[in-house]
The first five atom37 places (N, CA, C, CB, O) and aatype in JSON, in Angstrom:
{
  "aatype": [12, 0, 14, 1, 7, 2, 6, 10, 8, 6, 11, 16, 1, 6, 16, 9, 19, 2, 10, 13, 11, 15, 7, 8, 15, 18, 16, 6, 9, 15, 7, 2, 19, 2, 9, 15, 1, 2, 16, 19, 0, 11, 19, 19, 5, 1, 18, 11, 11, 0, 7, 16, 19, 16, 2, 7, 1, 1, 10, 7, 1, 14, 2, 11, 13, 4, 3, 1, 16, 11, 1, 1, 12, 11, 5, 10, 9, 6, 7, 15, 1, 1, 1, 15, 0, 0, 15, 19, 0, 6, 6, 9, 15, 8, 15, 10, 2, 19, 16, 13, 9, 11, 10, 10, 2, 8, 18, 12, 0, 12, 13, 16, 15, 15, 13, 9],
  "atom_mask": [
    [1, 1, 1, 1, 1],
    [1, 1, 1, 1, 1],
    [1, 1, 1, 1, 1],
    [1, 1, 1, 1, 1],
    [1, 1, 1, 0, 1],
    [1, 1, 1, 1, 1],
    [1, 1, 1, 1, 1],
    [1, 1, 1, 1, 1],
    [1, 1, 1, 1, 1],
    [1, 1, 1, 1, 1],
    [1, 1, 1, 1, 1],
    [1, 1, 1, 1, 1],
    [1, 1, 1, 1, 1],
    [1, 1, 1, 1, 1],
    [1, 1, 1, 1, 1],
    [1, 1, 1, 1, 1],
    [1, 1, 1, 1, 1],
    [1, 1, 1, 1, 1],
    [1, 1, 1, 1, 1],
    [1, 1, 1, 1, 1],
    [1, 1, 1, 1, 1],
    [1, 1, 1, 1, 1],
    [1, 1, 1, 0, 1],
    [1, 1, 1, 1, 1],
    [1, 1, 1, 1, 1],
    [1, 1, 1, 1, 1],
    [1, 1, 1, 1, 1],
    [1, 1, 1, 1, 1],
    [1, 1, 1, 1, 1],
    [1, 1, 1, 1, 1],
    [1, 1, 1, 0, 1],
    [1, 1, 1, 1, 1],
    [1, 1, 1, 1, 1],
    [1, 1, 1, 1, 1],
    [1, 1, 1, 1, 1],
    [1, 1, 1, 1, 1],
    [1, 1, 1, 1, 1],
    [1, 1, 1, 1, 1],
    [1, 1, 1, 1, 1],
    [1, 1, 1, 1, 1],
    [1, 1, 1, 1, 1],
    [1, 1, 1, 1, 1],
    [1, 1, 1, 1, 1],
    [1, 1, 1, 1, 1],
    [1, 1, 1, 1, 1],
    [1, 1, 1, 1, 1],
    [1, 1, 1, 1, 1],
    [1, 1, 1, 1, 1],
    [1, 1, 1, 1, 1],
    [1, 1, 1, 1, 1],
    [1, 1, 1, 0, 1],
    [1, 1, 1, 1, 1],
    [1, 1, 1, 1, 1],
    [1, 1, 1, 1, 1],
    [1, 1, 1, 1, 1],
    [1, 1, 1, 0, 1],
    [1, 1, 1, 1, 1],
    [1, 1, 1, 1, 1],
    [1, 1, 1, 1, 1],
    [1, 1, 1, 0, 1],
    [1, 1, 1, 1, 1],
    [1, 1, 1, 1, 1],
    [1, 1, 1, 1, 1],
    [1, 1, 1, 1, 1],
    [1, 1, 1, 1, 1],
    [1, 1, 1, 1, 1],
    [1, 1, 1, 1, 1],
    [1, 1, 1, 1, 1],
    [1, 1, 1, 1, 1],
    [1, 1, 1, 1, 1],
    [1, 1, 1, 1, 1],
    [1, 1, 1, 1, 1],
    [1, 1, 1, 1, 1],
    [1, 1, 1, 1, 1],
    [1, 1, 1, 1, 1],
    [1, 1, 1, 1, 1],
    [1, 1, 1, 1, 1],
    [1, 1, 1, 1, 1],
    [1, 1, 1, 0, 1],
    [1, 1, 1, 1, 1],
    [1, 1, 1, 1, 1],
    [1, 1, 1, 1, 1],
    [1, 1, 1, 1, 1],
    [1, 1, 1, 1, 1],
    [1, 1, 1, 1, 1],
    [1, 1, 1, 1, 1],
    [1, 1, 1, 1, 1],
    [1, 1, 1, 1, 1],
    [1, 1, 1, 1, 1],
    [1, 1, 1, 1, 1],
    [1, 1, 1, 1, 1],
    [1, 1, 1, 1, 1],
    [1, 1, 1, 1, 1],
    [1, 1, 1, 1, 1],
    [1, 1, 1, 1, 1],
    [1, 1, 1, 1, 1],
    [1, 1, 1, 1, 1],
    [1, 1, 1, 1, 1],
    [1, 1, 1, 1, 1],
    [1, 1, 1, 1, 1],
    [1, 1, 1, 1, 1],
    [1, 1, 1, 1, 1],
    [1, 1, 1, 1, 1],
    [1, 1, 1, 1, 1],
    [1, 1, 1, 1, 1],
    [1, 1, 1, 1, 1],
    [1, 1, 1, 1, 1],
    [1, 1, 1, 1, 1],
    [1, 1, 1, 1, 1],
    [1, 1, 1, 1, 1],
    [1, 1, 1, 1, 1],
    [1, 1, 1, 1, 1],
    [1, 1, 1, 1, 1],
    [1, 1, 1, 1, 1],
    [1, 1, 1, 1, 1],
    [1, 1, 1, 1, 1]
  ],
  "atom_positions": [
    [[5.75, -13.34, 39.26], [6.33, -12.38, 39.61], [7.12, -12.38, 41.04], [5.44, -11.51, 39.48], [6.35, -12.54, 42.0]],
    [[8.22, -12.26, 41.31], [8.88, -12.25, 42.68], [8.54, -11.23, 43.6], [10.25, -12.17, 42.58], [8.37, -10.08, 43.18]],
    [[8.4, -11.55, 45.0], [7.88, -10.48, 45.88], [8.91, -9.51, 46.05], [7.41, -10.97, 47.21], [10.1, -9.81, 46.18]],
    [[8.38, -8.12, 46.05], [9.27, -7.04, 46.38], [9.22, -6.65, 47.81], [8.97, -5.89, 45.58], [8.14, -6.58, 48.4]],
    [[10.4, -6.39, 48.4], [10.47, -6.16, 49.87], [10.0, -7.07, 50.85], [0.0, 0.0, 0.0], [10.59, -8.11, 51.11]],
    [[8.95, -6.69, 51.4], [8.26, -7.55, 52.56], [6.96, -8.14, 52.05], [7.91, -6.65, 53.9], [6.13, -8.54, 52.88]],
    [[6.73, -8.22, 50.83], [5.35, -8.76, 50.2], [5.5, -10.17, 50.42], [5.05, -8.43, 48.55], [6.57, -10.78, 50.47]],
    [[4.2, -10.68, 50.55], [3.81, -12.13, 50.78], [4.19, -12.89, 49.49], [2.19, -12.31, 51.11], [4.02, -12.3, 48.42]],
    [[4.71, -14.17, 49.49], [4.93, -14.98, 48.15], [3.39, -15.21, 47.81], [5.91, -16.56, 48.33], [2.46, -15.17, 48.62]],
    [[3.32, -15.44, 46.54], [2.16, -15.61, 45.81], [1.5, -17.04, 46.41], [2.51, -15.63, 44.17], [0.28, -17.12, 46.55]],
    [[2.23, -17.94, 46.68], [1.7, -19.19, 47.37], [0.88, -19.03, 48.69], [2.86, -20.07, 47.68], [-0.17, -19.58, 49.01]],
    [[1.7, -18.08, 49.4], [0.96, -17.8, 50.72], [-0.29, -16.94, 50.61], [1.9, -17.08, 51.7], [-1.17, -17.07, 51.46]],
    [[-0.44, -16.05, 49.56], [-1.57, -15.36, 49.29], [-2.68, -16.34, 48.68], [-1.21, -14.22, 48.37], [-3.88, -16.16, 48.91]],
    [[-2.24, -17.27, 47.98], [-3.21, -18.42, 47.54], [-3.77, -19.14, 48.64], [-2.54, -19.43, 46.66], [-4.97, -19.45, 48.63]],
    [[-2.9, -19.49, 49.74], [-3.24, -20.26, 50.7], [-4.36, -19.42, 51.46], [-2.02, -20.68, 51.49], [-5.41, -19.96, 51.8]],
    [[-4.1, -18.03, 51.75], [-5.0, -17.38, 52.53], [-6.35, -17.31, 51.82], [-4.47, -16.05, 52.87], [-7.39, -17.43, 52.46]],
    [[-6.35, -17.11, 50.42], [-7.64, -17.06, 49.81], [-8.46, -18.35, 49.82], [-7.48, -16.64, 48.46], [-9.68, -18.34, 49.97]],
    [[-7.7, -19.48, 49.67], [-8.25, -20.81, 49.72], [-8.86, -20.93, 51.15], [-7.12, -21.93, 49.42], [-10.07, -21.12, 51.25]],
    [[-8.11, -20.82, 52.2], [-8.75, -20.87, 53.49], [-9.97, -20.0, 53.71], [-7.81, -20.54, 54.46], [-10.89, -20.47, 54.37]],
    [[-10.04, -18.78, 53.2], [-11.16, -17.89, 53.32], [-12.39, -18.51, 52.6], [-10.8, -16.49, 52.73], [-13.54, -18.53, 53.05]],
    [[-12.0, -18.99, 51.46], [-13.19, -19.66, 50.58], [-13.91, -20.87, 51.15], [-12.63, -20.15, 49.2], [-15.08, -21.16, 50.9]],
    [[-12.98, -21.65, 52.05], [-13.28, -22.75, 52.74], [-14.23, -22.49, 53.85], [-12.13, -23.32, 53.2], [-14.96, -23.36, 54.33]],
    [[-14.19, -21.15, 54.26], [-15.06, -20.66, 55.36], [-14.28, -20.19, 56.6], [0.0, 0.0, 0.0], [-14.87, -19.79, 57.6]],
    [[-13.16, -20.23, 56.53], [-12.44, -19.78, 57.87], [-12.42, -18.17, 57.99], [-10.82, -20.36, 57.91], [-12.43, -17.35, 57.07]],
    [[-12.39, -17.96, 59.25], [-12.23, -16.44, 59.49], [-10.99, -15.87, 59.49], [-12.72, -16.06, 60.68], [-9.98, -16.57, 59.57]],
    [[-10.94, -14.5, 59.4], [-9.58, -13.8, 59.21], [-8.72, -14.31, 60.45], [-9.71, -12.05, 59.19], [-7.54, -14.62, 60.25]],
    [[-9.23, -14.4, 61.6], [-8.43, -14.57, 62.76], [-7.91, -16.15, 62.75], [-9.33, -14.17, 64.1], [-6.79, -16.45, 63.17]],
    [[-8.71, -16.95, 62.31], [-8.32, -18.57, 62.12], [-7.11, -18.52, 61.05], [-9.77, -19.62, 61.45], [-6.06, -19.13, 61.19]],
    [[-7.42, -17.75, 60.03], [-6.47, -17.94, 58.78], [-5.11, -17.16, 59.3], [-7.19, -17.19, 57.2], [-4.04, -17.68, 58.97]],
    [[-5.07, -16.06, 60.03], [-4.01, -15.62, 60.53], [-3.18, -16.47, 61.55], [-4.36, -14.52, 61.01], [-1.95, -16.43, 61.57]],
    [[-3.86, -17.16, 62.31], [-3.27, -18.13, 63.2], [-2.6, -19.29, 62.52], [0.0, 0.0, 0.0], [-1.52, -19.76, 62.87]],
    [[-3.37, -19.74, 61.47], [-2.74, -20.87, 60.54], [-1.46, -20.53, 59.83], [-3.73, -21.25, 59.42], [-0.45, -21.24, 59.78]],
    [[-1.65, -19.25, 59.27], [-0.49, -18.99, 58.29], [0.64, -17.97, 58.99], [-1.12, -18.28, 56.83], [1.59, -17.5, 58.37]],
    [[0.35, -17.74, 60.34], [1.23, -17.03, 61.0], [1.51, -15.54, 60.44], [2.39, -17.82, 61.02], [2.65, -15.06, 60.46]],
    [[0.51, -14.89, 59.99], [0.58, -13.44, 59.62], [-0.54, -12.72, 60.23], [0.56, -13.2, 58.1], [-1.56, -13.29, 60.62]],
    [[-0.33, -11.49, 60.31], [-1.15, -10.62, 61.08], [-2.75, -10.72, 60.35], [-0.42, -9.01, 61.07], [-2.96, -11.0, 59.17]],
    [[-3.66, -10.45, 61.29], [-5.22, -10.48, 60.9], [-5.32, -9.3, 59.69], [-6.34, -10.06, 62.41], [-5.87, -9.57, 58.63]],
    [[-4.8, -8.13, 59.92], [-4.92, -7.05, 58.91], [-4.43, -7.57, 57.65], [-4.16, -5.77, 59.29], [-5.14, -7.48, 56.65]],
    [[-3.23, -8.13, 57.59], [-2.61, -8.54, 56.34], [-3.63, -9.6, 55.64], [-1.11, -9.2, 56.63], [-3.87, -9.53, 54.44]],
    [[-4.17, -10.52, 56.44], [-5.07, -11.44, 55.87], [-6.25, -10.66, 55.23], [-5.55, -12.42, 56.93], [-6.63, -10.95, 54.1]],
    [[-6.76, -9.75, 55.89], [-7.85, -8.96, 55.37], [-7.58, -8.18, 54.2], [-8.31, -8.1, 56.32], [-8.43, -8.06, 53.32]],
    [[-6.34, -7.6, 54.14], [-6.04, -6.96, 52.86], [-5.9, -7.87, 51.65], [-4.82, -6.22, 53.0], [-6.3, -7.6, 50.52]],
    [[-5.23, -9.08, 52.08], [-5.21, -10.03, 50.81], [-6.49, -10.56, 50.38], [-4.36, -11.23, 51.04], [-6.67, -10.73, 49.17]],
    [[-7.34, -10.83, 51.17], [-8.98, -11.22, 50.74], [-9.61, -10.06, 50.23], [-9.96, -11.74, 52.02], [-10.39, -10.26, 49.3]],
    [[-9.47, -8.79, 50.65], [-10.1, -7.69, 50.01], [-9.64, -7.56, 48.58], [-9.85, -6.43, 50.77], [-10.38, -7.44, 47.61]],
    [[-8.32, -7.6, 48.58], [-7.69, -7.55, 47.18], [-8.13, -8.53, 46.33], [-6.26, -7.66, 47.19], [-8.33, -8.19, 45.16]],
    [[-8.34, -9.74, 46.66], [-8.71, -10.77, 45.98], [-10.15, -10.58, 45.43], [-8.54, -11.92, 46.79], [-10.51, -10.91, 44.31]],
    [[-11.05, -9.92, 46.5], [-12.52, -9.74, 46.09], [-12.59, -8.73, 45.15], [-13.46, -9.4, 47.22], [-13.5, -8.83, 44.32]],
    [[-11.61, -7.52, 45.06], [-11.71, -6.47, 44.24], [-11.21, -6.86, 42.87], [-11.01, -5.34, 44.81], [-11.85, -6.61, 41.84]],
    [[-9.91, -7.54, 42.89], [-9.36, -7.75, 41.68], [-9.61, -9.14, 41.01], [-8.0, -7.51, 41.83], [-9.42, -9.35, 39.81]],
    [[-10.02, -9.97, 41.82], [-10.06, -11.46, 41.49], [-9.03, -12.24, 41.29], [0.0, 0.0, 0.0], [-9.17, -13.32, 40.72]],
    [[-7.84, -11.8, 41.72], [-6.48, -12.52, 41.51], [-5.48, -12.2, 42.82], [-5.74, -11.95, 40.0], [-5.74, -11.24, 43.56]],
    [[-4.65, -12.82, 43.0], [-3.8, -12.71, 44.21], [-2.4, -12.35, 43.64], [-3.79, -14.12, 45.12], [-1.47, -12.25, 44.44]],
    [[-2.2, -12.15, 42.32], [-1.04, -11.86, 41.8], [-0.52, -10.43, 42.09], [-1.15, -12.11, 40.48], [-1.37, -9.56, 42.32]],
    [[0.6, -10.14, 42.09], [1.18, -8.74, 42.04], [0.84, -7.95, 40.72], [2.75, -8.83, 42.17], [0.89, -8.41, 39.58]],
    [[0.47, -6.68, 41.1], [0.15, -5.81, 40.03], [1.38, -5.42, 39.29], [0.0, 0.0, 0.0], [2.48, -5.69, 39.78]],
    [[1.26, -4.75, 38.08], [2.45, -4.39, 37.28], [3.12, -2.99, 38.01], [1.96, -4.12, 35.61], [2.39, -2.13, 38.49]],
    [[4.38, -2.9, 38.04], [4.94, -1.77, 38.5], [4.99, -0.62, 37.51], [6.19, -2.08, 38.97], [5.35, -0.94, 36.38]],
    [[4.7, 0.64, 37.72], [4.59, 1.69, 36.71], [5.94, 2.52, 36.85], [3.23, 2.63, 36.94], [6.18, 3.33, 37.75]],
    [[6.79, 2.15, 35.8], [7.89, 3.17, 35.74], [9.0, 2.66, 36.55], [0.0, 0.0, 0.0], [8.89, 1.63, 37.22]],
    [[10.15, 3.4, 36.5], [11.3, 3.01, 37.26], [11.03, 3.45, 38.83], [12.66, 3.72, 36.6], [10.34, 4.43, 39.08]],
    [[11.61, 2.69, 39.8], [11.4, 3.07, 41.1], [12.34, 4.19, 41.4], [11.55, 1.94, 42.02], [13.48, 4.23, 40.92]],
    [[11.83, 5.13, 42.23], [12.71, 6.23, 42.61], [13.99, 5.81, 43.44], [11.9, 7.23, 43.42], [13.99, 4.94, 44.32]],
    [[15.03, 6.51, 43.05], [16.27, 6.27, 43.76], [16.39, 6.93, 45.21], [17.38, 6.78, 42.88], [17.15, 6.54, 46.11]],
    [[15.55, 7.93, 45.27], [15.62, 8.59, 46.69], [14.27, 8.62, 47.1], [16.25, 10.07, 46.76], [13.38, 8.68, 46.25]],
    [[14.0, 8.58, 48.42], [12.65, 8.79, 48.93], [12.42, 10.3, 49.1], [12.42, 8.03, 50.29], [13.39, 11.04, 48.9]],
    [[11.25, 10.83, 49.46], [10.87, 12.31, 49.38], [11.8, 12.93, 50.43], [9.21, 12.63, 49.7], [12.36, 14.0, 50.18]],
    [[12.0, 12.29, 51.64], [12.74, 12.85, 52.66], [14.28, 13.2, 52.25], [12.68, 11.9, 53.8], [14.83, 14.25, 52.59]],
    [[14.84, 12.22, 51.51], [16.18, 12.41, 51.19], [16.23, 13.44, 50.06], [16.84, 11.07, 50.83], [17.23, 14.15, 49.97]],
    [[15.24, 13.57, 49.19], [15.37, 14.72, 48.12], [15.18, 16.04, 48.77], [14.3, 14.59, 46.93], [15.72, 17.01, 48.25]],
    [[14.27, 16.22, 50.12], [14.26, 17.42, 50.52], [15.45, 17.74, 51.33], [13.12, 17.65, 51.15], [15.66, 18.91, 51.62]],
    [[16.21, 16.84, 51.7], [17.47, 17.09, 52.49], [18.52, 17.59, 51.57], [17.99, 15.8, 53.2], [19.22, 18.58, 51.77]],
    [[18.54, 16.66, 50.38], [19.46, 17.24, 49.29], [19.35, 18.68, 48.87], [19.27, 16.5, 48.09], [20.3, 19.43, 48.68]],
    [[18.07, 18.98, 48.74], [17.66, 20.19, 48.19], [18.1, 21.46, 49.44], [15.91, 20.03, 47.82], [18.56, 22.56, 49.14]],
    [[17.88, 21.08, 50.57], [18.44, 21.98, 51.63], [19.87, 22.14, 51.58], [18.11, 21.52, 52.96], [20.33, 23.27, 51.73]],
    [[20.72, 21.06, 51.35], [22.1, 21.21, 51.41], [22.51, 21.77, 50.18], [22.79, 19.99, 51.68], [23.59, 22.35, 50.24]],
    [[21.83, 21.77, 48.9], [22.32, 22.3, 47.77], [22.0, 23.86, 47.86], [21.71, 21.58, 46.54], [22.82, 24.68, 47.45]],
    [[20.92, 24.19, 48.35], [20.33, 25.51, 48.28], [21.24, 26.38, 49.46], [18.57, 25.42, 48.61], [21.45, 27.59, 49.33]],
    [[21.67, 25.69, 50.46], [22.57, 26.35, 51.51], [23.75, 26.53, 51.12], [0.0, 0.0, 0.0], [24.34, 27.45, 51.68]],
    [[24.44, 25.82, 50.15], [25.79, 26.02, 49.73], [25.87, 26.04, 48.23], [26.68, 24.96, 50.3], [26.31, 25.09, 47.57]],
    [[25.36, 27.3, 47.64], [25.33, 27.43, 46.16], [26.69, 27.55, 45.58], [24.53, 28.62, 45.74], [26.98, 27.08, 44.47]],
    [[27.59, 28.25, 46.44], [28.8, 28.68, 45.74], [29.88, 27.63, 45.9], [29.29, 30.04, 46.26], [31.03, 27.87, 45.52]],
    [[29.55, 26.41, 46.48], [30.55, 25.21, 46.75], [30.48, 24.44, 45.37], [30.07, 24.15, 48.15], [29.59, 24.53, 44.53]],
    [[31.58, 23.69, 45.35], [31.57, 22.66, 44.15], [30.63, 21.55, 44.38], [33.0, 22.03, 43.9], [30.18, 21.27, 45.49]],
    [[30.32, 20.85, 43.14], [29.59, 19.7, 43.24], [30.19, 18.5, 44.03], [29.3, 19.33, 41.97], [29.51, 17.69, 44.67]],
    [[31.49, 18.48, 43.91], [32.06, 17.4, 44.61], [32.09, 17.57, 46.17], [33.43, 17.2, 44.09], [32.04, 16.61, 46.94]],
    [[32.17, 19.0, 46.6], [32.21, 19.12, 48.0], [30.68, 18.99, 48.5], [32.93, 20.53, 48.41], [30.5, 18.59, 49.65]],
    [[29.65, 19.28, 47.76], [28.34, 19.19, 48.15], [28.18, 17.66, 48.17], [27.33, 19.99, 47.2], [27.67, 17.16, 49.18]],
    [[28.54, 16.92, 47.24], [28.31, 15.3, 47.2], [28.93, 14.8, 48.28], [28.87, 14.53, 45.93], [28.33, 13.88, 48.84]],
    [[30.07, 15.15, 48.79], [30.73, 14.64, 49.81], [29.84, 14.91, 51.17], [32.15, 15.26, 49.81], [29.7, 14.06, 52.04]],
    [[29.34, 16.08, 51.21], [28.67, 16.34, 52.51], [27.36, 15.65, 52.55], [28.47, 17.83, 52.75], [27.02, 15.2, 53.64]],
    [[26.54, 15.49, 51.47], [25.45, 14.81, 51.34], [25.72, 13.25, 51.4], [24.83, 15.25, 50.14], [24.81, 12.54, 51.85]],
    [[26.92, 12.65, 50.98], [27.06, 11.32, 51.18], [27.28, 11.04, 52.72], [28.19, 10.82, 50.3], [26.91, 9.97, 53.21]],
    [[27.89, 12.0, 53.46], [28.14, 11.8, 54.85], [26.93, 11.85, 55.59], [29.06, 12.75, 55.38], [26.68, 11.01, 56.46]],
    [[26.0, 12.97, 55.24], [24.84, 13.06, 56.11], [23.74, 12.24, 55.84], [24.36, 14.31, 56.15], [22.84, 12.07, 56.65]],
    [[23.77, 11.59, 54.47], [22.46, 10.72, 54.11], [22.98, 9.32, 53.86], [21.61, 11.28, 52.72], [22.19, 8.41, 53.59]],
    [[24.21, 9.14, 53.95], [24.67, 7.65, 53.78], [24.6, 7.05, 52.32], [23.76, 6.73, 54.7], [24.48, 5.85, 52.06]],
    [[24.7, 8.04, 51.46], [24.55, 7.62, 49.94], [25.69, 8.21, 49.02], [23.11, 8.16, 49.35], [26.17, 9.31, 49.29]],
    [[26.1, 7.53, 48.0], [27.04, 7.94, 47.12], [26.46, 8.07, 45.72], [28.17, 7.04, 47.17], [25.73, 7.24, 45.18]],
    [[26.81, 9.06, 45.29], [26.32, 9.33, 43.86], [27.04, 10.68, 43.39], [24.6, 9.5, 43.82], [27.62, 11.44, 44.17]],
    [[26.93, 10.89, 42.06], [27.52, 12.22, 41.38], [26.46, 12.65, 40.34], [29.06, 11.98, 40.59], [25.96, 13.77, 40.4]],
    [[26.12, 11.75, 39.36], [25.09, 12.14, 38.37], [23.95, 12.85, 38.71], [24.62, 11.11, 37.78], [23.62, 13.9, 38.17]],
    [[23.18, 12.17, 39.83], [22.14, 12.45, 40.25], [22.22, 13.88, 41.11], [21.73, 11.29, 40.9], [21.26, 14.66, 41.18]],
    [[23.41, 14.08, 41.7], [23.6, 15.37, 42.34], [23.63, 16.37, 41.33], [24.83, 15.44, 43.16], [22.96, 17.39, 41.5]],
    [[24.35, 16.2, 40.24], [24.49, 17.13, 39.02], [23.05, 17.5, 38.67], [25.27, 16.39, 37.69], [22.62, 18.66, 38.62]],
    [[22.37, 16.43, 38.45], [20.93, 16.75, 37.96], [20.04, 17.62, 38.94], [20.17, 15.39, 37.73], [19.38, 18.57, 38.51]],
    [[20.06, 17.23, 40.33], [19.37, 18.02, 41.25], [19.89, 19.48, 41.4], [19.42, 17.33, 42.52], [19.14, 20.43, 41.57]],
    [[21.17, 19.55, 41.33], [21.82, 20.95, 41.51], [21.24, 21.82, 40.29], [23.58, 20.88, 41.47], [20.84, 22.98, 40.39]],
    [[21.28, 21.09, 39.18], [20.82, 21.92, 37.84], [19.39, 22.19, 38.14], [20.97, 21.05, 36.29], [19.0, 23.34, 37.92]],
    [[18.52, 21.29, 38.62], [17.16, 21.43, 38.71], [16.87, 22.49, 39.61], [16.54, 20.24, 39.1], [16.23, 23.45, 39.19]],
    [[17.29, 22.45, 40.93], [17.24, 23.3, 41.92], [17.64, 24.76, 41.78], [17.9, 22.76, 42.81], [16.96, 25.69, 42.21]],
    [[18.85, 24.87, 41.12], [19.46, 26.34, 41.0], [18.85, 27.06, 39.88], [21.04, 26.35, 40.75], [18.76, 28.29, 39.9]],
    [[18.36, 26.22, 38.72], [17.87, 26.95, 37.62], [16.48, 27.6, 37.95], [17.77, 26.02, 36.41], [16.04, 28.51, 37.24]],
    [[15.83, 27.16, 38.99], [14.55, 27.86, 39.35], [14.84, 29.12, 39.89], [13.7, 27.12, 40.32], [13.93, 29.94, 39.88]],
    [[15.97, 29.46, 40.38], [16.25, 30.7, 41.01], [17.22, 31.69, 40.13], [16.89, 30.36, 42.39], [17.67, 32.72, 40.63]],
    [[17.46, 31.37, 39.0], [18.16, 32.18, 38.14], [17.21, 33.1, 37.46], [18.94, 31.38, 37.19], [17.63, 33.92, 36.64]]
  ]
}
C-alpha cells in the first residue's frame, strides 16, 4: 500500500524494526534513519502491538472537508439564509479557498432542515 500524506515508506519502517530487533536503541535508530526518535518509538510500538509494519485499511471514504471548514460553512450558511446557493458558494469559496456546488447544496439542506 502506498504511503498517505507524510507516512513513512514500508521499507523505512521495516528498517526501523530490523535495527530495533538487532539491539539498537531508539536514539541510534533515529540517527541512522534520520527520523525523529518519537517516530521511531511509534513504529516499534505499533510493530509490537500489531506484529506488522504495513499500513492498516482505511475505513470509508476520506472526508472532503475538515471539521473547521464544516463549522465555517455552517456559520456562513446560517448567517445568510435568504441568499442563493450560488452567492453563498462564492462567499465560501473566497473565504475558504475551495470550490464546490453539490456539497454546498447538501450542507444547506442539512443545516436549514433542522430549523424548519
